N, C-alpha and C positions, 0 to 999 in steps of 0.2 A: 342348273335350275329346278327345283320341285316340281313335279306334275301336281296339276290340278285335279281332284279328282272328278268323276261323274254326277251331274248334278239330281241328286237323290227323289225331288217330283217327276221330273221328265225324262231321266237318263241318259242325256245329250253329254257330249263332251267338251261343247264351246264352251267352257267355265273358264273366272280366272277370278283371281284374290285381288281384294281392292285395297288392302291395308290391316282390314280389321274382321271380314266376311268374304266367304266365297259366293261369287253371283255368278245366277246363269243370265245373259241373257237374251236366251229364247224365252222363258216361259217368267224371268222377273221373278224367280225363289233366290234368297238369301241364305247360307247357315252356316256355322262355325263348326270348322273339324274339330275331331275331339271326344270328348266324354259325354259334353254336352248335347252331341248330334241329334241325340234319337228324343231330345226332350221336346213334350207336347208344347206346343205354343199356344197361349193361354187367348181359348176363343170367346171369352166372355166379354160383353160388353159394356165397359164403366165409362162413367162422364167421368168431367176435366179435373175432379179432384181424387178419382180411382174408385168410387164409391160403383157399385154394381148394379147395373139397369135391368128392370124389368118388364114385363108385358104391363100396360094399364098404370105405369109409375108418372107422377108428376114430376116434370122437372122447370127448371128456369136456361131462361139463355141468358150467356155472362158477356155476350159482346155484337154490336150491332152488326147484322146480318143481310147482305143486300141478296135477294131473290134473280138467281140468273133467268133471264129471257121474261124479266117484268119491272116495270118499276116500284113495286114494291119492298119495303123493308121490314125487316123484324128486330124490333127494337130491344136494346137490352134489360133482362127484367122481363120482357114476357113470360109468362103461365102456360106452359104447356102440358095439358093434361092426356093422360091416357096414350101413352106412345105404344107404338107396335114396334117390334125388336125384326131385323132383317138379315137377310142371312150373310148380309158383311158384318162383323163385332161392331165397326166403325160408324156405322150409321144406324137410326131409326126414322120411322115414317110417325107422319102426325100431321092433323091437321088443325092450321093455324088461318083464322077468319073463312074458314069454308075452303080454302085451297088443302089438297093435300100436297103434303112438303116432306122431304126426307132429309133431315137435320146428321149435322156428322155430330158424334158426344164428346168431342173435344171441345163446341162448344156449348156445352150444357151441364147443368148442374141439379141434383137431385135435392 
């Protein structure tokens, strides 16, 4: 049986191969062994169509979204102005109807 390498992120040896990638259950890091192991992950925020998002962009919601902890629903086609990028590339911060909300970029289009 082939040895799985230590996690490159947390250096723990509790890793396993799930058929396509190596997984570290301690820090949830996934990586591929081989030549592309050192390749950087694209940390550029992108909308559902792959367009790069920037601070201050206007976007449109592509799906009705229920807001957790509220009875509010953000309807499909809602225009959101002046988004702010967060530390997480898959999320943007914005204001809708006076409420500050974090939206996933997969539900937005530029």
